[in-house]
FIPA-364673 format. One line per field, with one value per residue: residue number from 0; residue in one letter; chain; x, y, z of N, C-alpha, C, O, CB in turn. Coordinates in Angstrom, 1 decimal, padded with zeros to 4 digits. Glycine has a CB too. Example, Ala and Ser with C-alpha at 12.3 -4.5 7.8 and 13.67 -1.06 7.14 Angstrom:
// residues 2
torba	c(0 / 1)
tinu	c(A / S)
lomar	c(A / A)
n.X	c(013.2 / 012.8)
n.Y	c(-005.7 / -002.2)
n.Z	c(007.8 / 007.1)
ca.X	c(012.3 / 013.7)
ca.Y	c(-004.5 / -001.1)
ca.Z	c(007.8 / 007.1)
c.X	c(013.2 / 012.9)
c.Y	c(-003.3 / 000.0)
c.Z	c(007.8 / 007.9)
o.X	c(014.2 / 013.4)
o.Y	c(-003.3 / 001.1)
o.Z	c(008.5 / 008.0)
cb.X	c(011.3 / 014.1)
cb.Y	c(-004.5 / -000.6)
cb.Z	c(009.0 / 005.7)
//
This chain:
// residues 106
torba	c(0 / 1 / 2 / 3 / 4 / 5 / 6 / 7 / 8 / 9 / 10 / 11 / 12 / 13 / 14 / 15 / 16 / 17 / 18 / 19 / 20 / 21 / 22 / 23 / 24 / 25 / 26 / 27 / 28 / 29 / 30 / 31 / 32 / 33 / 34 / 35 / 36 / 37 / 38 / 39 / 40 / 41 / 42 / 43 / 44 / 45 / 46 / 47 / 48 / 49 / 50 / 51 / 52 / 53 / 54 / 55 / 56 / 57 / 58 / 59 / 60 / 61 / 62 / 63 / 64 / 65 / 66 / 67 / 68 / 69 / 70 / 71 / 72 / 73 / 74 / 75 / 76 / 77 / 78 / 79 / 80 / 81 / 82 / 83 / 84 / 85 / 86 / 87 / 88 / 89 / 90 / 91 / 92 / 93 / 94 / 95 / 96 / 97 / 98 / 99 / 100 / 101 / 102 / 103 / 104 / 105)
tinu	c(M / K / V / L / I / V / E / D / D / P / L / H / R / S / Y / L / H / E / A / V / R / S / A / L / P / E / C / E / Q / V / L / E / A / D / N / G / G / A / G / E / K / L / A / R / E / N / K / S / A / H / V / V / M / D / L / Q / M / S / A / R / N / G / I / E / A / A / R / T / I / W / K / E / R / P / D / T / R / I / L / F / W / S / N / Y / A / D / E / A / Y / V / R / G / V / S / A / S / C / R / R / A / R / P / M / V / M / C)
lomar	c(A / A / A / A / A / A / A / A / A / A / A / A / A / A / A / A / A / A / A / A / A / A / A / A / A / A / A / A / A / A / A / A / A / A / A / A / A / A / A / A / A / A / A / A / A / A / A / A / A / A / A / A / A / A / A / A / A / A / A / A / A / A / A / A / A / A / A / A / A / A / A / A / A / A / A / A / A / A / A / A / A / A / A / A / A / A / A / A / A / A / A / A / A / A / A / A / A / A / A / A / A / A / A / A / A / A)
n.X	c(005.9 / 003.7 / 003.1 / 001.6 / 000.6 / -001.2 / -001.8 / -003.0 / -001.6 / -000.4 / 002.1 / 003.5 / 003.0 / 003.8 / 006.5 / 006.6 / 006.3 / 008.1 / 009.9 / 009.6 / 010.1 / 013.0 / 014.2 / 013.4 / 014.0 / 012.9 / 010.1 / 006.9 / 005.4 / 003.1 / 001.3 / -001.6 / -003.6 / -006.1 / -006.5 / -008.1 / -010.2 / -010.7 / -008.2 / -008.3 / -010.5 / -008.7 / -007.0 / -008.3 / -008.8 / -006.7 / -005.3 / -003.1 / -000.5 / 001.6 / 001.7 / 002.0 / 001.0 / -000.8 / -000.9 / -002.7 / -005.7 / -007.3 / -010.3 / -010.5 / -008.7 / -005.6 / -005.2 / -008.4 / -008.1 / -006.6 / -007.5 / -009.7 / -008.1 / -006.4 / -008.8 / -009.7 / -007.7 / -005.2 / -002.5 / -001.2 / 001.2 / 002.4 / 003.6 / 003.6 / 003.3 / 004.3 / 003.9 / 004.3 / 006.8 / 005.8 / 006.9 / 005.4 / 003.5 / 002.0 / 003.0 / 001.4 / -001.5 / -001.6 / -000.9 / -003.5 / -004.4 / -004.0 / -001.2 / 000.3 / 003.2 / 004.9 / 006.1 / 009.0 / 008.9 / 010.1)
n.Y	c(-011.5 / -009.8 / -006.1 / -003.4 / -000.6 / 001.6 / 004.9 / 008.1 / 010.8 / 011.4 / 012.6 / 011.3 / 008.4 / 008.3 / 008.0 / 006.1 / 004.0 / 004.3 / 003.8 / 001.0 / -000.3 / -000.1 / -001.2 / -004.0 / -005.4 / -008.3 / -007.4 / -008.4 / -006.9 / -004.0 / -002.3 / 000.2 / 002.7 / 004.7 / 005.3 / 003.6 / 001.7 / 001.5 / 000.4 / -002.1 / -003.4 / -003.3 / -005.3 / -007.7 / -008.3 / -008.6 / -010.5 / -009.8 / -010.1 / -008.7 / -005.3 / -002.2 / 000.4 / 003.3 / 004.8 / 007.7 / 008.6 / 010.3 / 008.7 / 006.0 / 004.7 / 003.8 / 001.8 / 000.5 / -000.5 / -002.3 / -004.1 / -005.1 / -006.8 / -008.5 / -009.5 / -011.1 / -012.5 / -013.4 / -013.6 / -011.7 / -009.5 / -006.0 / -003.6 / -000.5 / 002.6 / 006.6 / 009.8 / 011.7 / 012.5 / 011.8 / 009.5 / 008.4 / 008.8 / 007.6 / 005.1 / 004.7 / 005.2 / 002.4 / 000.5 / -001.0 / -002.0 / -005.6 / -007.2 / -005.4 / -003.5 / -000.5 / 001.5 / 004.1 / 006.5 / 008.8)
n.Z	c(-010.2 / -009.2 / -008.3 / -006.6 / -005.8 / -003.8 / -003.7 / -003.6 / -004.0 / -007.5 / -007.6 / -005.8 / -006.3 / -008.8 / -007.7 / -006.2 / -008.5 / -010.0 / -008.2 / -007.2 / -009.8 / -009.9 / -007.9 / -008.3 / -010.8 / -011.4 / -011.3 / -013.1 / -013.8 / -012.4 / -010.9 / -010.3 / -008.0 / -007.3 / -004.3 / -001.6 / -001.7 / -004.2 / -004.5 / -003.5 / -005.0 / -007.1 / -006.2 / -005.7 / -008.2 / -009.3 / -007.9 / -006.6 / -004.6 / -003.0 / -001.5 / -002.1 / 000.4 / 000.8 / 004.8 / 004.4 / 003.1 / 000.9 / 000.4 / 001.3 / 003.7 / 004.4 / 006.5 / 006.5 / 003.6 / 004.1 / 006.0 / 004.3 / 002.4 / 003.1 / 004.5 / 002.2 / 001.2 / 003.4 / 003.4 / 001.2 / 001.3 / 002.7 / 002.4 / 004.2 / 003.7 / 004.1 / 004.6 / 007.2 / 009.0 / 011.7 / 013.4 / 015.6 / 014.8 / 013.3 / 013.8 / 015.9 / 014.5 / 013.0 / 014.6 / 014.6 / 013.5 / 012.2 / 012.2 / 011.2 / 010.3 / 010.4 / 007.6 / 007.7 / 005.5 / 004.4)
ca.X	c(005.8 / 002.7 / 003.0 / 000.5 / 001.2 / -002.3 / -001.8 / -003.3 / -000.9 / -000.3 / 003.9 / 004.5 / 003.0 / 004.9 / 007.8 / 006.9 / 006.2 / 009.8 / 011.0 / 009.8 / 010.8 / 014.4 / 014.6 / 012.6 / 013.8 / 011.7 / 008.2 / 006.1 / 003.8 / 003.0 / -000.5 / -001.6 / -004.9 / -006.1 / -007.3 / -008.6 / -011.3 / -009.6 / -006.8 / -009.0 / -010.7 / -007.3 / -005.9 / -008.7 / -009.3 / -005.2 / -004.6 / -002.1 / 000.5 / 002.6 / 001.6 / 002.3 / 000.6 / 000.0 / -001.5 / -003.9 / -006.0 / -009.1 / -011.6 / -010.5 / -007.4 / -004.9 / -005.6 / -009.2 / -008.2 / -005.1 / -008.1 / -010.5 / -007.8 / -006.3 / -009.7 / -010.2 / -006.4 / -004.6 / -001.1 / -000.9 / 002.6 / 001.8 / 004.0 / 003.0 / 004.0 / 002.9 / 004.7 / 004.4 / 007.3 / 006.3 / 006.7 / 004.6 / 001.6 / 002.6 / 003.1 / -000.4 / -002.1 / -000.9 / -001.3 / -005.1 / -004.3 / -003.1 / 000.0 / 001.2 / 004.3 / 004.8 / 007.4 / 008.5 / 009.8 / 010.5)
ca.Y	c(-011.0 / -008.5 / -004.9 / -002.9 / 000.3 / 001.8 / 006.5 / 009.2 / 011.7 / 011.7 / 012.3 / 010.3 / 007.2 / 008.2 / 008.1 / 004.2 / 003.3 / 004.0 / 003.5 / -000.7 / -000.8 / -000.3 / -002.6 / -005.0 / -005.4 / -009.0 / -007.4 / -008.7 / -005.4 / -002.7 / -001.8 / 001.6 / 002.4 / 006.0 / 005.4 / 003.1 / 001.0 / 001.4 / -000.7 / -003.3 / -004.4 / -003.9 / -006.3 / -008.9 / -008.7 / -009.3 / -011.8 / -009.1 / -010.7 / -007.5 / -003.9 / -000.6 / 001.0 / 005.2 / 005.6 / 008.3 / 008.9 / 010.3 / 007.9 / 005.2 / 005.2 / 002.3 / 000.6 / 000.6 / -001.1 / -003.4 / -005.2 / -005.8 / -007.3 / -008.9 / -010.6 / -011.8 / -013.3 / -013.7 / -014.0 / -010.8 / -009.2 / -004.9 / -002.3 / 000.9 / 004.1 / 007.4 / 011.4 / 011.8 / 012.9 / 012.2 / 008.3 / 008.0 / 008.5 / 006.4 / 003.7 / 004.6 / 004.6 / 001.7 / -000.3 / -000.9 / -003.2 / -006.1 / -007.7 / -004.1 / -004.0 / 000.1 / 001.4 / 005.0 / 006.9 / 010.9)
ca.Z	c(-009.4 / -009.4 / -006.8 / -006.1 / -005.7 / -003.7 / -003.7 / -003.8 / -005.2 / -008.7 / -007.1 / -005.0 / -007.1 / -010.1 / -007.9 / -006.2 / -010.1 / -010.5 / -007.2 / -007.1 / -011.3 / -010.3 / -006.8 / -008.4 / -011.8 / -012.1 / -011.2 / -014.0 / -013.5 / -011.8 / -010.6 / -009.6 / -007.7 / -006.2 / -003.4 / -000.8 / -002.6 / -005.7 / -004.2 / -002.7 / -006.3 / -007.9 / -005.0 / -005.7 / -009.6 / -010.0 / -007.0 / -005.9 / -003.4 / -002.7 / -001.7 / -000.6 / 000.9 / 002.0 / 005.5 / 005.3 / 002.1 / 001.4 / 000.0 / 002.2 / 004.4 / 003.5 / 007.0 / 005.7 / 002.6 / 003.9 / 006.2 / 003.6 / 001.5 / 003.8 / 005.3 / 001.6 / 000.8 / 004.3 / 003.0 / 001.0 / 002.1 / 002.6 / 003.2 / 004.7 / 003.0 / 004.4 / 004.8 / 008.1 / 010.0 / 013.4 / 013.6 / 016.9 / 014.8 / 011.8 / 014.8 / 016.6 / 013.4 / 013.1 / 016.2 / 015.1 / 012.0 / 013.1 / 012.1 / 010.5 / 010.3 / 009.4 / 007.0 / 007.3 / 004.7 / 004.7)
c.X	c(004.7 / 003.7 / 002.3 / 000.7 / -000.2 / -001.5 / -002.8 / -002.9 / 000.1 / 001.8 / 004.5 / 004.0 / 003.3 / 006.5 / 007.9 / 006.5 / 007.6 / 011.0 / 011.2 / 010.2 / 012.7 / 014.8 / 014.5 / 012.7 / 012.7 / 010.7 / 008.1 / 005.8 / 003.5 / 002.3 / -000.9 / -003.3 / -004.6 / -005.8 / -008.3 / -008.9 / -011.0 / -008.7 / -008.0 / -009.5 / -009.3 / -006.7 / -006.7 / -008.6 / -008.2 / -004.6 / -003.5 / -001.7 / 001.4 / 001.6 / 001.9 / 001.7 / -000.1 / -001.3 / -003.3 / -003.9 / -007.7 / -010.4 / -011.8 / -009.3 / -006.6 / -005.6 / -007.4 / -009.4 / -007.3 / -006.4 / -009.2 / -009.4 / -006.6 / -007.0 / -009.4 / -008.8 / -004.9 / -002.5 / -000.6 / 000.1 / 002.0 / 002.3 / 003.3 / 004.0 / 003.2 / 004.3 / 004.8 / 005.5 / 007.7 / 005.5 / 006.4 / 003.6 / 001.3 / 002.3 / 001.8 / -001.2 / -002.2 / -001.1 / -002.5 / -005.4 / -002.9 / -001.8 / 000.8 / 002.3 / 005.1 / 006.5 / 007.4 / 009.2 / 009.7 / 010.9)
c.Y	c(-009.3 / -007.4 / -004.5 / -001.9 / 001.3 / 003.8 / 007.3 / 010.1 / 010.8 / 011.3 / 011.3 / 008.4 / 007.4 / 007.5 / 006.3 / 003.4 / 003.1 / 003.3 / 001.6 / -001.6 / -001.1 / -001.1 / -003.5 / -005.4 / -007.1 / -009.2 / -007.3 / -007.4 / -004.7 / -002.3 / -000.1 / 001.4 / 003.8 / 006.6 / 004.2 / 002.1 / 000.8 / -000.2 / -001.6 / -003.7 / -004.1 / -005.3 / -007.7 / -009.3 / -009.4 / -010.5 / -010.8 / -009.8 / -009.6 / -006.5 / -003.1 / 000.6 / 002.7 / 004.8 / 006.5 / 009.3 / 009.3 / 009.6 / 007.6 / 005.1 / 003.8 / 001.5 / -000.1 / -001.2 / -002.3 / -004.0 / -006.2 / -006.5 / -008.0 / -010.2 / -011.1 / -012.2 / -012.5 / -013.8 / -012.7 / -009.6 / -007.6 / -004.1 / -000.7 / 002.4 / 005.0 / 008.7 / 011.7 / 011.7 / 012.6 / 010.6 / 007.2 / 008.0 / 008.2 / 005.1 / 003.3 / 004.0 / 003.4 / 000.4 / -000.6 / -002.0 / -004.3 / -007.1 / -006.8 / -003.6 / -001.6 / 000.8 / 002.8 / 005.8 / 008.5 / 011.0)
c.Z	c(-009.5 / -007.9 / -007.5 / -005.4 / -005.3 / -002.7 / -004.1 / -004.6 / -005.6 / -008.2 / -007.0 / -005.5 / -008.5 / -009.7 / -007.1 / -007.2 / -009.8 / -009.2 / -006.9 / -009.2 / -011.1 / -008.9 / -007.3 / -010.2 / -012.5 / -012.1 / -012.4 / -014.4 / -012.2 / -011.5 / -009.8 / -009.6 / -006.8 / -005.3 / -002.9 / -001.4 / -004.2 / -005.9 / -003.7 / -004.0 / -006.9 / -007.2 / -005.5 / -007.6 / -010.4 / -009.2 / -006.1 / -004.2 / -003.0 / -003.1 / -001.3 / -000.9 / 001.7 / 002.5 / 005.1 / 003.5 / 001.7 / 001.5 / 000.6 / 002.1 / 003.7 / 004.9 / 007.1 / 004.9 / 002.9 / 005.1 / 005.5 / 002.8 / 002.3 / 004.3 / 004.0 / 000.6 / 002.4 / 004.2 / 002.0 / 002.1 / 001.7 / 003.4 / 003.5 / 004.5 / 004.0 / 004.4 / 006.0 / 009.0 / 011.2 / 013.5 / 014.8 / 016.4 / 014.0 / 012.6 / 015.4 / 015.6 / 013.5 / 013.1 / 015.4 / 014.5 / 012.1 / 011.6 / 010.6 / 011.4 / 009.7 / 009.2 / 007.3 / 006.7 / 004.8 / 003.1)
o.X	c(005.1 / 004.4 / 002.1 / 001.0 / -000.5 / -001.0 / -003.5 / -003.4 / 001.0 / 002.5 / 005.4 / 004.5 / 003.0 / 007.4 / 008.8 / 006.3 / 008.2 / 012.1 / 012.2 / 010.5 / 013.4 / 015.9 / 015.4 / 011.7 / 012.1 / 010.0 / 008.7 / 006.2 / 003.9 / 002.4 / -000.4 / -004.1 / -003.7 / -005.2 / -009.1 / -008.0 / -011.1 / -008.5 / -008.9 / -008.8 / -008.7 / -006.0 / -006.1 / -008.4 / -008.3 / -003.7 / -003.3 / -002.3 / 002.3 / 001.0 / 002.2 / 001.7 / 000.1 / -002.3 / -004.5 / -003.2 / -008.8 / -011.2 / -012.7 / -008.7 / -007.0 / -006.4 / -007.6 / -010.1 / -007.2 / -005.8 / -009.5 / -010.0 / -005.6 / -006.6 / -008.6 / -008.9 / -004.1 / -001.7 / 000.7 / -000.1 / 001.4 / 002.1 / 002.6 / 004.9 / 002.1 / 005.5 / 005.7 / 005.4 / 008.8 / 004.3 / 006.7 / 002.6 / 000.1 / 001.6 / 001.3 / -001.5 / -003.2 / -001.4 / -003.0 / -006.3 / -001.7 / -002.0 / 001.4 / 002.3 / 005.6 / 007.5 / 006.3 / 010.3 / 009.0 / 011.2)
o.Y	c(-008.2 / -007.7 / -004.8 / -002.1 / 002.0 / 003.9 / 007.0 / 010.4 / 010.1 / 010.3 / 010.6 / 007.5 / 006.6 / 006.9 / 005.5 / 002.2 / 002.1 / 002.8 / 000.9 / -002.8 / -001.8 / -001.5 / -004.3 / -005.8 / -007.1 / -010.2 / -006.5 / -007.0 / -005.0 / -001.2 / 000.4 / 000.8 / 004.1 / 007.6 / 003.8 / 001.5 / 000.0 / -001.2 / -000.7 / -004.6 / -005.2 / -006.2 / -008.7 / -010.4 / -010.2 / -011.2 / -011.1 / -009.9 / -010.2 / -006.5 / -003.1 / 001.4 / 003.1 / 004.5 / 006.2 / 010.1 / 008.8 / 009.7 / 008.0 / 005.3 / 003.1 / 000.6 / -001.2 / -002.2 / -003.3 / -005.0 / -007.4 / -007.4 / -007.9 / -011.3 / -012.0 / -012.2 / -011.6 / -014.1 / -012.5 / -009.0 / -007.5 / -003.8 / -000.1 / 002.9 / 004.8 / 008.3 / 012.4 / 010.9 / 012.6 / 010.4 / 006.1 / 007.5 / 008.4 / 004.2 / 002.2 / 002.8 / 003.1 / -000.5 / 000.4 / -002.8 / -004.3 / -007.3 / -007.2 / -003.4 / -001.5 / 000.9 / 003.3 / 005.9 / 009.1 / 012.1)
o.Z	c(-009.8 / -007.0 / -008.7 / -004.2 / -006.2 / -001.5 / -005.1 / -005.7 / -005.1 / -008.3 / -007.5 / -005.0 / -009.3 / -010.4 / -007.3 / -006.9 / -009.5 / -009.3 / -006.5 / -009.6 / -011.8 / -008.9 / -007.2 / -010.8 / -013.5 / -012.4 / -013.1 / -015.5 / -011.1 / -012.0 / -008.8 / -010.3 / -006.1 / -005.2 / -003.7 / -001.9 / -005.1 / -006.7 / -003.5 / -004.4 / -007.0 / -007.8 / -005.7 / -008.1 / -011.4 / -009.6 / -004.9 / -003.2 / -002.6 / -004.1 / -000.1 / -001.9 / 002.9 / 001.8 / 005.3 / 002.9 / 002.0 / 002.4 / 001.3 / 001.0 / 002.8 / 004.7 / 007.8 / 005.1 / 002.1 / 005.1 / 005.8 / 002.3 / 001.7 / 004.4 / 004.2 / -000.6 / 002.4 / 005.0 / 002.0 / 003.2 / 000.6 / 004.6 / 002.7 / 005.1 / 004.6 / 004.2 / 006.0 / 009.8 / 011.7 / 013.5 / 015.0 / 017.0 / 013.6 / 012.2 / 015.6 / 015.5 / 014.1 / 012.3 / 016.0 / 014.7 / 012.1 / 010.4 / 009.6 / 012.6 / 008.6 / 009.9 / 007.4 / 007.1 / 005.6 / 002.6)
cb.X	c(007.1 / 000.2 / 004.3 / -000.1 / 002.1 / -003.4 / -000.9 / -003.3 / -000.2 / -001.2 / 004.3 / 004.1 / 001.9 / 005.1 / 008.7 / 006.2 / 005.6 / 010.6 / 010.5 / 007.5 / 010.5 / 015.4 / 013.9 / 011.1 / 015.4 / 011.6 / 007.1 / 005.0 / 002.0 / 003.3 / -001.2 / -000.7 / -005.5 / -006.5 / -008.0 / -009.3 / -012.6 / -008.0 / -005.0 / -010.1 / -012.1 / -006.0 / -006.0 / -010.4 / -009.9 / -003.9 / -003.6 / -002.8 / 001.5 / 004.1 / 001.0 / 004.2 / 000.9 / 000.3 / -000.4 / -003.4 / -005.5 / -009.6 / -011.8 / -011.1 / -007.5 / -002.4 / -004.9 / -008.6 / -008.0 / -002.8 / -008.4 / -011.5 / -007.6 / -006.1 / -011.3 / -011.4 / -006.0 / -005.4 / -001.1 / -001.9 / 004.4 / 000.6 / 005.1 / 002.7 / 003.6 / 001.5 / 004.0 / 003.8 / 006.8 / 005.4 / 007.5 / 004.6 / 000.6 / 004.7 / 004.1 / -001.3 / -001.6 / -000.4 / -001.5 / -006.1 / -003.8 / -004.2 / -000.2 / 000.3 / 004.5 / 003.5 / 007.7 / 008.1 / 009.6 / 012.4)
cb.Y	c(-011.2 / -009.2 / -003.8 / -003.7 / 000.6 / 000.2 / 006.9 / 009.6 / 013.3 / 013.7 / 012.7 / 010.6 / 006.6 / 009.8 / 009.7 / 003.3 / 004.2 / 005.7 / 004.5 / -001.4 / 000.8 / 001.3 / -002.9 / -004.6 / -005.1 / -009.8 / -006.2 / -009.5 / -006.1 / -001.9 / -003.1 / 003.1 / 000.8 / 006.3 / 006.4 / 003.8 / 001.9 / 002.8 / -000.3 / -002.9 / -004.0 / -002.7 / -005.9 / -008.9 / -007.5 / -008.1 / -013.3 / -007.6 / -012.1 / -007.5 / -003.4 / 000.1 / 000.4 / 007.6 / 006.3 / 009.4 / 007.9 / 011.0 / 007.0 / 004.2 / 005.4 / 002.0 / 000.9 / 001.9 / -000.3 / -003.0 / -004.7 / -005.0 / -006.5 / -008.2 / -010.3 / -011.2 / -012.5 / -014.9 / -015.6 / -010.6 / -010.1 / -004.8 / -002.1 / 000.6 / 004.4 / 006.9 / 012.6 / 011.4 / 013.4 / 014.1 / 008.0 / 008.9 / 009.5 / 006.5 / 003.9 / 006.2 / 004.7 / 002.0 / 000.7 / 000.5 / -002.0 / -007.3 / -009.5 / -002.9 / -006.0 / 001.0 / 000.8 / 005.4 / 006.4 / 011.6)
cb.Z	c(-009.0 / -009.0 / -006.0 / -005.4 / -006.9 / -002.9 / -004.4 / -002.9 / -004.8 / -009.3 / -006.0 / -002.9 / -007.1 / -010.7 / -007.0 / -005.1 / -011.7 / -011.0 / -005.5 / -006.3 / -012.8 / -010.7 / -005.5 / -007.7 / -012.2 / -012.2 / -010.3 / -013.6 / -013.5 / -012.0 / -009.3 / -010.7 / -006.9 / -005.8 / -003.7 / -000.3 / -002.4 / -005.5 / -002.8 / -001.4 / -007.6 / -007.7 / -002.7 / -004.9 / -010.5 / -010.1 / -008.2 / -005.8 / -003.9 / -003.5 / -001.7 / -000.4 / 000.8 / 001.2 / 005.6 / 007.4 / 001.6 / 000.9 / -000.7 / 002.4 / 006.5 / 003.1 / 008.3 / 004.8 / 001.5 / 004.5 / 007.1 / 002.8 / 000.2 / 004.4 / 006.0 / 001.1 / -001.6 / 004.7 / 002.0 / 000.6 / 001.4 / 002.6 / 002.6 / 006.3 / 000.8 / 006.2 / 004.1 / 008.4 / 010.2 / 014.7 / 013.1 / 018.2 / 014.9 / 011.1 / 016.1 / 017.0 / 012.4 / 013.8 / 018.0 / 014.6 / 010.3 / 014.5 / 011.9 / 010.2 / 008.9 / 009.5 / 005.4 / 008.0 / 003.4 / 006.1)
//
């Protein structure tokens, strides 16, 4: 299994990397991207089936990137992650994205 982490904050990206490695020891490879556009490219190149995606990134947000990834690979599973403490905000943002079931991690 490969997991792609798309997170623009280096500290959070590192934390997610370690969390994935710890929770999924069977994971062969953890790929990292620092924005939505780079995440789309890595997902395409590596045929990533599992993605952890930040919702809010400066270059290209998680919703836009998820739409592109799902258009190219509809079976991709994406776990949205956000630092927003306001769950209503997160649900409102992700409601516009098909198949989104946001998980808020504070």
